[in-house]
N, C-alpha and C positions, 0 to 999 in steps of 0.2 A: 348391303348392310345399311341399316337405319340406326342412327344414334339419336336418342331422345334425351332431353333434360327436363326434369320436373322439379320446380322450385317449391319448397315448403318454407315456412318461416325459419330462416337460418340454415336451410339444407337444400341441396340439389341432388337429385339422383340421376346418374348417367346410366342408361340401359342400352346395351348392344342387343338389338333384336335380331334373332337368327333369320336367315333367308327363308327357311320353311316354318318359322315360328315354333319349332319344336326341338331343335338340336343345337347344342353348344359344345365347343371343344375346350376343355379345361385341363389344368395340370393334374397329373395322376397323383393321388395321395401316396406318399412314401417314395416318390421319385427323388433321386439324388440331386443335390444342389449342382453338381457338375453337369449332369444330364439336362437339368432345367436351364442352366446358363447357356449351354451350347444350343439348345433349342430356341431360347429367346434370341440369341445372336443370329440364328438363321431366320427366324420369323421376322425380326425387326430389320434385318439387313437384306440379304439376297431375296428373302421371301416377300418383301415389300409391305408388310403389315404396318398399319398406322400405330406406332408406339410412342408418339409424342406425349400422350396423356400419362404414361408411366415413367417418363423422364423426370429428374429432379425439378420440382416446381410445377409439374403437370397436374391436371385435375384428378388423376388416379394414381399418383405416386405413393400416397399413404393408404394403407400400411405398406411400408417398404420391405416387403418380403419377396423372395424368389417365387414362392408358390403363387402369390397374388399377381405379381407382374407376369409370370409365365401364363397364367390363365387368361389374362387380358390379351397378351400377345398371341397366344394360340387361337383364341376365339376371333380376334381381329383377322388373322390370316385365314382361318377356316371360313369366315363369312365372305371373304373374297373368292374362295374356291370351295363352295359348299358340297363337297363329296367326301365320303368316309376316308378315302386315302389322303385327304388333306389334314387329317387329325392323327398323324402318326408320331412325328417328332421323336424318333428313336425310342419309342416306348414310354416317353415321359408325359404323355397326354392320354386322355380318354374322352369319348363322346358321351354326352349325357342329355337326357330329355328333361332334367330338372333345371329350371331356370336359375342360373347362378346368382342372379340379382336378388333372390328371395331367400333370406335367412342363412345362406351358406357362405357366400363370398361377399363380405361386407365392403370390399375394396371399391365397389361401385357407388357408395354413398359419400358425397363430398360436401364441403361447405359451399353455400350459395354466394357467388360473387356479384357485386354490383353490376348491373347491366344484363345479367342472365335472368330471363323471365320464364 
């Protein structure tokens, strides 16, 4: 997994680049909050995904929604294990070839902090 940060005047955009540059694992639209929370708990716990950015105060905490946090957690886990079976999460996730950092999941756009270039 490669994480990039691009600073623009007043903004930084964090982009998680997929291992094959074409596939991302995101929360399935319409998945229940209970299913999303259970899947986040697995991905960020036993699964070992890097979920620090979606914790309170983290660079990807806002917007604070289960859908956005789940998408971040699922993709973080998936990029560690880039095979289709790694994007199951009890049916709460889907694989997509549409880059989630473009126009759909705005949770990746954050304020630029001093020292980030």
